[in-house]
matplotlib code that plots the C-alpha trace (Angstrom):
import matplotlib.pyplot as plt

x = [-30.4, -33.6, -33.8, -35.0, -32.4, -29.5, -31.3, -31.6, -27.9, -26.7, -29.3, -30.8, -34.1, -34.5, -35.2, -31.5, -30.1, -32.4, -31.6, -27.5, -28.8, -30.0, -27.8, -30.3, -28.8, -29.5, -27.9, -23.7, -21.0, -19.9, -23.3, -23.2, -20.1, -21.0, -23.9, -22.2, -19.2, -22.3, -23.5, -20.3, -19.7, -22.9, -23.5, -26.9, -29.3, -32.0, -34.3, -38.0, -40.0, -37.7, -38.0, -41.9, -41.9, -39.9, -43.1, -45.8, -47.5, -46.7, -43.8, -43.6, -44.6, -45.1, -43.7, -45.3, -44.2, -45.5, -42.0, -41.9, -39.1, -36.6, -37.2, -39.9, -41.7, -40.2, -37.5, -40.0, -41.6, -37.6, -38.2, -40.8, -39.0, -36.3, -39.6, -41.3, -37.9, -37.5, -41.3, -41.3, -37.8, -38.7, -41.5, -42.0, -42.6, -39.3, -40.3, -39.7, -40.2, -42.5, -43.2, -45.7, -45.5, -48.8, -51.4, -50.2, -47.9, -44.1, -42.8, -40.1, -36.5, -38.0, -40.2, -42.7, -46.7, -49.9, -49.9, -46.6, -47.9, -49.3, -49.9, -49.3, -48.4, -49.4, -46.8, -48.2, -50.7, -50.4, -51.6, -54.6, -57.4, -57.9, -54.2, -55.2, -59.1, -57.3, -54.7, -58.0, -59.8, -56.7, -58.3, -54.7, -54.5, -54.2, -53.2, -52.3, -50.1, -51.2, -53.5, -57.2, -60.0, -63.0, -65.4, -64.2, -63.4, -59.7, -57.8, -55.1, -52.9, -53.0, -51.5, -53.7, -53.1, -56.3, -55.4, -51.5, -52.0, -54.3, -51.6, -49.2, -51.5, -52.0, -49.0, -47.8, -51.5, -49.9, -46.5, -48.5, -48.5, -51.0, -51.9, -51.5, -51.2, -51.7, -49.2, -50.7, -50.3, -53.3, -56.0, -57.6, -54.0, -55.8, -53.1, -53.4, -57.6, -56.8, -54.3, -56.3, -59.1, -56.8, -55.8, -59.0, -59.9, -57.5, -57.6, -62.1, -61.4, -59.0, -61.2, -59.2, -59.5, -58.5, -56.3, -55.0, -52.5, -53.0, -49.4, -49.3, -47.0, -45.1, -41.2, -38.8, -38.7, -43.0, -42.3, -40.1, -42.5, -45.0, -42.7, -43.0, -46.5, -47.0, -45.4, -45.0, -43.6, -47.9, -47.7, -46.5, -45.4, -46.6, -46.8, -46.7, -48.6, -46.7, -48.4, -44.9, -41.4, -39.5, -42.1, -41.1, -36.8, -38.3, -39.7, -37.3, -34.2, -35.6, -37.5, -34.0, -32.7, -34.4, -33.9, -36.8, -35.7, -37.2, -38.9, -38.7, -40.5, -41.5, -42.8, -42.8, -43.5, -43.8, -44.8, -43.3, -39.8, -38.0, -34.0, -33.7, -36.0, -33.8, -30.6, -32.6, -31.4, -32.9, -34.0, -37.6, -40.5, -42.5, -44.6, -42.8, -44.5, -44.2, -43.8, -41.8, -43.9, -46.9, -44.6, -45.0, -48.1, -49.0, -47.1, -48.4, -51.7, -51.1, -50.3, -53.1, -55.0, -53.3, -54.2, -57.6, -58.8, -62.2, -61.7, -63.5, -61.0, -60.0, -58.1, -55.4, -54.9, -51.5, -50.6, -47.6, -45.9, -45.1, -40.9, -40.8, -37.3, -36.2, -37.8, -41.1]
y = [1.5, -0.4, -3.3, -1.4, 1.5, -1.9, -3.1, 0.4, 1.2, -2.6, -2.2, -5.7, -7.0, -7.3, -11.6, -11.4, -9.8, -12.5, -15.2, -14.5, -13.7, -17.1, -18.7, -19.8, -21.4, -19.9, -16.5, -15.6, -16.1, -12.1, -11.0, -12.8, -11.2, -7.7, -7.7, -9.7, -6.5, -4.2, -5.7, -5.9, -1.7, -0.9, -2.8, -3.8, -7.1, -8.2, -8.2, -10.2, -6.8, -5.9, -8.9, -8.5, -5.5, -7.3, -10.0, -8.0, -11.5, -12.9, -15.5, -16.2, -19.3, -18.6, -20.6, -19.8, -20.6, -19.8, -17.7, -19.7, -19.6, -17.3, -19.7, -20.9, -23.1, -26.4, -28.6, -31.1, -28.3, -28.1, -31.6, -30.5, -27.2, -28.9, -31.1, -27.1, -26.1, -28.6, -29.7, -25.7, -25.4, -25.9, -24.1, -20.7, -20.0, -19.3, -20.4, -17.3, -18.2, -16.0, -16.2, -15.3, -13.3, -12.9, -12.6, -11.4, -12.9, -11.0, -9.5, -7.9, -8.5, -8.7, -5.7, -8.0, -7.6, -10.5, -9.2, -10.6, -14.0, -16.6, -19.3, -20.0, -23.1, -23.0, -24.8, -26.2, -26.0, -23.1, -20.4, -18.0, -19.3, -15.3, -15.2, -18.5, -16.9, -13.4, -15.2, -17.1, -13.0, -12.2, -14.7, -16.4, -19.7, -21.2, -24.8, -26.0, -28.4, -30.5, -28.6, -28.2, -25.8, -27.3, -25.0, -23.5, -25.9, -25.3, -27.5, -29.3, -32.1, -33.8, -37.1, -40.3, -38.7, -40.5, -43.8, -43.4, -41.9, -45.1, -47.6, -46.1, -46.4, -49.4, -50.5, -49.3, -51.1, -54.4, -54.3, -53.8, -51.1, -50.5, -46.7, -44.5, -41.3, -38.8, -35.7, -32.4, -29.6, -27.3, -29.3, -25.6, -27.3, -29.1, -31.9, -32.0, -33.0, -35.9, -37.7, -37.3, -38.7, -41.6, -42.0, -42.3, -44.3, -46.9, -46.8, -47.6, -49.8, -50.9, -50.7, -48.5, -44.5, -42.3, -39.6, -36.6, -33.6, -30.1, -28.3, -25.2, -25.7, -28.7, -28.4, -30.5, -27.6, -28.7, -32.2, -31.8, -29.7, -32.4, -34.6, -32.9, -31.7, -35.4, -36.7, -40.2, -41.8, -41.7, -44.4, -48.0, -49.6, -46.3, -45.9, -42.1, -41.5, -37.6, -35.8, -35.0, -36.0, -32.6, -33.1, -37.0, -36.4, -33.8, -36.5, -38.8, -36.5, -34.9, -38.9, -40.0, -37.0, -38.3, -42.0, -44.0, -46.8, -46.1, -49.0, -50.9, -48.0, -45.4, -45.9, -43.2, -42.6, -39.6, -38.7, -37.9, -39.0, -35.9, -37.0, -36.6, -39.2, -42.1, -40.5, -40.1, -42.0, -44.7, -44.2, -43.0, -45.4, -43.1, -42.6, -41.5, -38.6, -38.6, -34.5, -35.0, -36.8, -34.5, -31.3, -33.0, -33.3, -30.1, -28.3, -30.0, -29.7, -26.2, -26.0, -27.8, -24.7, -22.1, -23.4, -23.7, -21.5, -22.6, -26.5, -27.7, -27.7, -31.4, -33.4, -35.1, -38.1, -39.5, -42.7, -43.3, -45.9, -47.0, -47.4, -49.6, -48.5, -49.2, -46.1, -48.8]
z = [15.9, 15.5, 13.1, 10.1, 10.0, 10.4, 7.5, 5.7, 6.5, 5.3, 2.3, 3.3, 4.4, 7.6, 8.2, 6.6, 9.6, 11.7, 9.8, 10.3, 14.0, 14.5, 12.8, 9.6, 6.8, 3.5, 2.8, 1.8, 3.4, 2.2, 3.7, 6.2, 7.4, 6.8, 8.9, 11.7, 11.4, 11.1, 14.3, 15.9, 15.6, 16.2, 19.1, 18.1, 19.2, 17.5, 20.7, 20.5, 20.2, 16.5, 15.4, 15.7, 14.3, 11.3, 10.8, 12.5, 13.5, 17.0, 17.2, 20.5, 22.9, 26.2, 28.8, 32.0, 35.7, 39.5, 41.1, 44.2, 46.6, 44.0, 41.3, 38.5, 39.5, 40.9, 39.1, 37.8, 35.3, 34.0, 32.5, 30.0, 29.0, 26.7, 25.1, 24.8, 22.5, 20.8, 19.8, 18.2, 17.1, 13.4, 13.5, 13.1, 16.9, 19.9, 23.7, 26.1, 29.7, 32.3, 36.1, 37.4, 40.8, 42.6, 41.1, 37.5, 34.9, 34.8, 30.8, 33.0, 31.5, 27.4, 25.6, 25.2, 25.5, 25.3, 21.7, 20.9, 21.8, 19.5, 22.7, 26.3, 28.6, 31.8, 34.0, 37.5, 39.8, 41.9, 40.4, 41.7, 38.8, 38.3, 36.3, 34.3, 33.3, 33.3, 30.2, 28.7, 28.5, 25.8, 23.3, 22.7, 22.8, 26.6, 27.9, 30.9, 31.9, 35.8, 35.5, 35.2, 36.2, 38.0, 36.3, 33.3, 30.3, 29.0, 27.3, 29.6, 29.9, 33.3, 34.9, 36.1, 39.8, 41.6, 40.3, 40.7, 44.4, 44.9, 43.6, 45.8, 48.9, 48.2, 47.8, 51.6, 52.6, 50.6, 53.1, 56.0, 57.7, 59.9, 59.6, 56.3, 56.7, 54.0, 53.5, 51.3, 49.8, 49.3, 48.6, 46.7, 44.0, 41.9, 41.5, 45.4, 45.4, 42.8, 45.3, 48.1, 46.2, 45.6, 48.7, 50.0, 47.9, 48.8, 52.5, 52.0, 50.5, 52.7, 55.8, 57.3, 58.8, 56.4, 58.2, 56.5, 56.5, 54.4, 55.1, 53.0, 50.6, 48.7, 49.0, 50.6, 53.9, 54.5, 54.7, 57.5, 59.6, 58.6, 60.6, 63.8, 63.3, 62.8, 66.0, 65.0, 68.7, 69.1, 66.4, 65.2, 62.2, 59.9, 56.9, 54.7, 51.4, 50.5, 47.5, 45.8, 46.6, 47.2, 50.6, 51.1, 51.3, 53.5, 55.7, 55.6, 56.9, 59.5, 60.5, 60.2, 62.7, 65.3, 65.0, 62.8, 60.8, 57.2, 56.6, 59.6, 62.2, 59.0, 54.9, 52.8, 49.5, 46.8, 43.8, 40.4, 40.7, 40.5, 40.6, 43.7, 45.1, 43.7, 45.9, 48.6, 52.2, 51.6, 47.8, 48.5, 46.2, 44.2, 41.1, 38.1, 36.0, 32.3, 32.6, 29.3, 27.6, 28.9, 27.5, 23.9, 24.3, 25.2, 22.8, 20.4, 21.5, 21.5, 18.0, 17.2, 18.7, 17.5, 13.4, 14.4, 17.7, 16.7, 18.1, 21.4, 24.4, 24.9, 28.5, 27.9, 30.6, 31.0, 33.2, 35.3, 36.7, 40.1, 41.1, 44.6, 45.7, 49.8, 51.6, 51.5]

ax = plt.figure().add_subplot(projection="3d")
ax.plot(x, y, z, "-o")
ax.set_aspect("equal")
plt.show()
């Protein structure tokens, strides 16, 4: 049964049914009970497509993440989702989680298409540029969170990756480590390039030689693999500036298993300050990235873009905070 059919059967408007099923005020108890009873009897569910037919306007904000390792992006970005939902809670829009598998946005599990969306927030930097530009060509407003394209001017919210990476590297230098190595992920990712630049700035300023090890991903597993590739037993008093916390935790775990002492033999810093960072052994020195604030800023800017589609793209940059713990 469609929304329209149920509306005609009950002699109430589609918006009344929508308000009842979304637990909104302004409906009498008698009407509410009638609608709920009909829903129970017919098995009707107010799906996204039915609501869109009733309103005839895009009513959704697409939150797009990269599907990696069976999960949609990383734990880091999950902290932004609550901010999106809170921001749009009192608006006419609803948030819908979508994923990118390979190079296409996956609408599986929803009866939605691009035309049902008022805007998109794209989280993270591990997207093919082609995917982002394809979304841009639809004309639907799009903002990037923790990503920036090199050539195409799109609205984006990023942290001060380069400055934060500089500060983390300088912290290792100030701790007296004789050699500082930066372990990163794919250098095609915006964040990774910025953090490499910050690391390079710091070691150059200190008169040290730079050494960068690039891995194919930025997970706990690739952090562990990086330890094996680096062979730190050949080095003395080594400082490691990791591109993120997940890799740092994998590196720390493998270092302990190989008998190294942290921080006396090896000092390790992460990046992001995910919840696991303080639970690592030893607790991880890292950089706190205010992803919740960044999510709120991205949502607010997207709303401005929806209301004023002709506004010029802007960049929002958010500083971070160095958190010193026992791993350095």
